N, C-alpha and C positions, 0 to 999 in steps of 0.2 A: 792778278792781282790790277795793275793797272788799266785793262779795260772798263772797271768798276767804277775806275774812276766820278768819272759825271753821275755813275748815282749819290757818290757819297757827297759828290761836293752841291747837291740841288736838293736830297735830303735835313743836310746840315743849312744849305741857304734857306728852306722855308723857312727853320726854326727863327733867324737872326732876321732874315725881312717879314718874317711878322711882327713881330716886336719891336723894331725899326718905329722910331717914334711912335709909339701905343703901338696898340690894336691897331687891325685896319676890321671891316665887313665880309662878317662869314661870310660861306657862302651858300647853303644854307639860306640865309636870307629872316634866320629863327624860326622856316619850317620842318613840322614835323611833319615824319611817316606814318604812315596808315596803322603801324602800333602802337602811333600817340611817340614816340622817343624822336628827338630834332634827329637831321639827316645825318648832319654829320657833327655838328659843335661846333659851341660859339671859340673854339680855337682852328679852325680852318677856318680861313681869311684866303678872301681873290689874293691882299699883297703878300704872301704868306707864298701861294700859289706859284704865282708872275712869278715872284724876286727868288722862291728856291729854283724853277727852271731858269732864270738869263742868270744867278749864280753859279749854279750849273755845269752853263754850259761856258760861262765868260772865261770862268777859272781853268776850264778844262783843255778848253783853246790856249789859254795863256801856260798851259804846263806842256803841250803839244810845241807850243811856238819858243819855249824854253827851250824846248827838249834838243831841235832838231838844230835851234842854234846851236847851245852847246856840242852836239855829236858834228855841227860842221867847224866850229872852233872861232865862231862869228865872234861869241863871247869872251874870249881866252879863252875857251879851257881848254881840254886837253883832249883830242880825239879819243883815246881813250879813259874817259869819263865812267862810262859805263859799267867798268873795273872794280867799284864802288859794291857791285853785286847785289844796290839796294830793287831794281829791276831787271830781269833776262834781259837779254838781245831777243829771244823767241818774243817776252811778249810785246818788245817793241815795238817788234817787226806788222805783230797781228793784231796789234792794232793802230800803228799810225802808219802799215804799209799801204795803207789799198789807193781807191780815186780820195781828189780831193771831197766831192760829192761823196762819197763814204764814207769817210770819216767825215763829214760834218751831221750827216743824217742821222748816223747811232752815236754821236755826240749830244745831238741835240733830244733824239729819241731815248735814251739812257736818261737827259736828266726830264726829259715830261714824262716819259716810263716811271719815272722815281716820284715825284711828286701825286701825280693820282695814283698809285700805288698806296702813297702813307695815304691818301682820302678816302679809297678803299675801303682799304685798313681801319679806319676810324668810324666807317659806313658799321661795316661791322661787329666792333664795336660798342655802339649806341643800340645794335640791334639783341647784343647778349644785355643791357641795362648797366653799361659799365659807366662809370663817370670821366670827364674829362683829368685826364691826369695819372685811373687809374689804368695799372701793369697789365698787358695780357702778352705774358711770355711768346715768345716766337714771332706772333705774327706781329709789334713793336719792329722788330727790329728785319724782319726779312720783307715783308708786305709791301715798300719803295723797290726792294733791288731781283724782288723776283719779279713785280710788273713790269718795272727797268728796263728787263731782258727778254718779258714778252714785246715788249712795244719794238724793239732793236732787233729783235732776232734776222728779220730779212736781212737787214743791214748787216749784223752782228753776228754772227750763227754760232756762240757756243758749244763746243762738247761740252756734256754733262755733268763728266769727271769737273770741271771747272765751275761746273755751280754747286760741287755740291763740295766740293771747298770754301768755293767763299762764302756759302753759307754758314759750314761748320763757323767758318771766320768772322762774318758778321757781326751774330749777336756781342761779341767781345769790345768790338767795337764799335759796336752800339752803348753797351754799356758805358764804356767810357768818354766817350763823346757826352751823352745825357749826364755826369755829374761833371764835365769842365761845360754845362751850357746853365746848368744849374750856378753855381758858384759865379760864373758870372751874369746873374740875375736875365737870362735868357727863358728859362724853362720854371717853371713854378714847384716844377717834382723834378729828383733824381733821376725820376727814369722814364 
């Protein structure tokens, strides 16, 4: 599941960046699509999109550096700290072992893909006449993740069973994250 972290950070980061110091400028500029509905809606802002990419990438790189520092004992951690079984060694090697360029590309592309996947999901919500904040089960929870994997595939080819497991787990995480964001007053609705 570690390989999905940039996508999750970016998805959450869009909400926090988009509401930081008020709302931003809508990506669609208020324009309508040919069906007479907004292209993306008022809630999809440049500030949220760019902020989500920056937050997703930055927090993911920070997490990687902390992991490497702990593993090498630089931060005073035990070399066996991963015995806590929060993540498996196989997951860590799968995500961190590649060349530095590959690691940078997959981390950034997962963040970018998550933000654009959410934007695409918003486009489809508008086409089905759903207003901002109206739930669209599964699309709301999986659009960012599946598009993130698609964008990063050349640098991060995940096996189908990994994508299946994380796709089953993600809706639960998304629901909990949305509830937390709602109570922190970063979202107008708890979904």
